[in-house]
N, C-alpha and C positions, 0 to 999 in steps of 0.2 A: 593172359595177357590180353589187355582190352584191344578191340579192333582197330581203334584210333590211334593207337601206341603203335601196333604192329605197321600199319600204314606209313606213319611218321617215320619209322626206322628204316622201312622199305625206301621211301623217298630220299633219305639221307642217304643211304647206301647207294643208291642210283646215282647223285649227285657225284658221289666218290668214284663212280667206275666199278662200284662192287655189286656181286649178283644177290648177296645175302645181307642180312643185318648184324650177322655175329661180329664182326669187324668193330663197327659202330657201339653194339651192346658192351663189348670188350672193353673198348676205350671210357665209354661210360662208367662201367664198374670201377676200373682202374682209377678214375678221375674221384669217383664217391669215396673210394676207400682211401685215397690219399688226404682228402680233404676232411674225412673221418679222423684221421690220425693228427692233422692239424689242429682240429677241434678239440680233441682229447688232451693234446699239450698244451693247448691255451687254458685249458679247463684247469690242468694240473697247476700250471703256473699262476693261475688266478687263487686258486684253492690255496698254495702255498704262502699267499700274502697276508692270510686270516690271521689278525692279531698284531700286525706289523705297526699299526698305529696305536700310539697311547690313548688312553680314555680322553684325556685332555686334548691330544690333536684330534681326535675323531670327532670331539664335540664342536671344536674350531672349523672343522672344515663342514661341518653339518650348518652351522650358522652363517657361514662364509656364502656355501651354496643356496641356501634360504634367501639370503639377502640378494644375491644376484639373480636368482628367479622372480623376486618381487619386482624387477625392474625388467624384466625379460619383455620383449614385445608383445 
């Protein structure tokens, strides 16, 4: 662990009235794991949409998007 990370964790723990940073680290790991699960679910949901537009609808969307981008600031 980098010295600056350890120092920052100890400072956070001290502000919370904790002696060590294991509580801060446990909270950070928990939040990371929850975020990773949410990212995985979003990725799966997006991948499940593959092929849901017909070729004609997809081309129409591309044209509309290109036209909007031409007039974008």
